[in-house]
C-alpha positions, 0 to 999 in steps of 0.5 A: 474786103482786103486786097492785101493782108500781111501777118508776121511777114519776115525776111532774112538775108545772109543772117541779117533780118531785113524784114521784121515781122510786118502786119499790113492790111490795104482795102480794095479800092484803096490808094496806099503809100509805103514810105521809108528810106533806102534799106528799110525794107520796102523793096523786098517787101513788095517783091514778096507781095508781087510774088517776085521773092519768097518770104521766110515767114509769116501769112501773106494774101494778095487778091485772096491768093498766096503770092508765093504759089498763085498761078497765071490768072492771079498774075493776070490781076496784078500790075507792076510798075518797077523803079527800073524796068527793062524795055524792048529797045528796037521795038517801037512804043505801039508794038511793045505795047501790043505785045505786052497787051496780048499776054493779058485776057482782057486788056485796054486798047493799046491806043487808049493807054498810049493816050492816057499816058501822054505818048500819043506823038511817040507811038511809032517811036522806037524805045531807045529813041525816047528820053528817060522820062518817056521811057518811064511813061512806057513802063506805066502804060505796060502796067496799066494795059491789063486792067489790074485789080492791083497796081503796084507803083514804085516811083512811078514819077522818077523822071517825069516833069512837074506838069507830067507828074500832076497828069500822072497823079490824075490818071492814078486818081481816075484808076482808084476811082474805078475800083483798082486798089494801088500800092505806091512806094515813092520818096516824094512826100508830096506825091504821097499826100496828094494821092494816098488814102493811107500811109505806112512807114517802115524804118529798120524793117519795121513798120513804126507808123500807119495813117492817113496823111493827115493823122500819121505820127499824130500829125492831126493832133499835135498842134500848131505854132502861131507867129506874130509881132507885138510892139514890133518884136517877134512872138510865137506860141504854140497851141492846140487849136490856134482858133481861140489865139487868132480871134484873141489878137484880132479883138486886141487889134494886134499887127496881123501883117506877119501872122502865120499859123503852120503844123507839122508837115509830112516831111517833118513827121516823116523824118521823125518817124524814121528817126526814132525806128532806126 
């Protein structure tokens, strides 16, 4: 039961291959994050999956169909939140939402979606009068109003304050719990770790790692660094499992007031992977 299946995907621009034989599978109902630096091939890959760009080679199936040849019924099943979306500047939030909702066979009630993205107090405001963060919420609302089976989110929380970002994360979790498959591209690694069931890292047009946030790039087995002070001097030891060392220090009545146990963060692993993939 896969929502996205990609085998041997390739794309070349002006003699330079920017997507170099990608294989990828995303399960139905999964939140999948695609990570990578600018120029890694993320946008091209996602645009091919959305049916907005043609591939040069490879087999692609999205919701069971080739996005390069799929029709209107297929397009009604996907939602897209672009990084830089155009808008109807002279329309109100409600007017724009109603217009877009009318393009779908079974849209969500417009006022419910406006509430969901926390724009109820701005529903009668013109788009041009909104702040950047509020416009971004409109983009998200437009992406979900058609009840998509598959939702593409490209840097969805750009311009959100911390509280709005957390609220959006809860909305994404709610959509996933209802069975919506979500493909997320983001530079915010905290966001990826909070939302994604699995992640893939793109570098140089190739996928260099796929895994859960806890296991990506061997993160789950790389061990831990234990730091403490002994006789006033700092001590550091790297171990596979810190439990035994901590128990030993407790038994020896060591000074544990400065004890720290750290593992590589997702950012540490990500930076290593994109460096190796260049």
